[in-house]
N, C-alpha and C positions, 0 to 999 in steps of 0.2 A: 804689864803684869800678866802672867800666863794663867789661864783658867784650868790647866791640866792638874794642878796641885789640889784643886777643890773637888775634882771628880773622884768618886769612889773607885777602887780597884775592881775591875771586871774579871770574874772567873767564868770561863766558857765551858760548856758541857757538850762534848761530841759523843754521840751515840753511833756505834758502828758494829757491823758484823765483820769478823776477821777470820782468816784461814791461815793456819801454820803450814798446811800443805794444800795445794790446789785441789786435790782429789778428796780431801777430808771434809768433815762437816764444819759449819761456821760456829764461831763462839761470839756471843754478844759481849761487847765491852762498852764501858763509859770512860771517857778520857776527860779529865778536868785540868785546865791550864789557863794561865793568864795570857792576854793578848789584846790586840786592837780589833780583831775580827777581820772579815773580808777574806780575800784570796790567800793572804799570808797565813791565816789561821788554818785553812784547809791544807796547805802545803806543810805547815808545821805539824799538824795532826798526823798526816800520812807519813811524814819522816819519823815521828816518834813511834808509830805503830810498826814501821819497817825495822826500826832499831830494836824493837822488842821481838823480832823474829817472825813477824807475820808476812807471808808472801803476798797476800791480797787483802784488801780492805774495801768495804762498801760503806760509805758514810750515809747514815740514815737520817740523822737530825743534828742540827747545831743550834745551840741556844746559849743564853747568858743566865747565870744564877744571880738573882737580885738580892737574895738574903741567905743567911747561914742555914744550911740544911739541918733538920732536927734529928735525923737518924743516921746511924752508921750503915754502910761504909762511906756514904757521901760526905758526912761531917768531917771525918779525918782527911778524905781526899780534898775537900774544899780548903781545909787549913794548909795542906801541903801545897796546893796551887797558889794560895795567897803568899806563901813563902818563896814563890818563884820557880817551883819545880812542877813538872807534870805529874799527875796521879792517874794511874790506870786501874780500873776495877774490872775484873773478868767475872762473868756469870757462868757458872757450870750448868749444863743442861741435864 
């Protein structure tokens, strides 16, 4: 019997600074997605950010959300991630 069905789904939070253009200023983003963690998570996050048109990304922090966020925009992003899609939050400076 597999124990993976008893484990709660993990939503990972990746905090990064990203650049649309190498000479431009950075934008802070939070990326929420499902995954097992490890190197695959880093590769997946970088691929998602590249797919959104970012030329460069610096991953600042990677963590796991252990409970449902209380406030937006993270609550909606968390629900999106639980549905199997990645959710990207951009913070305007």
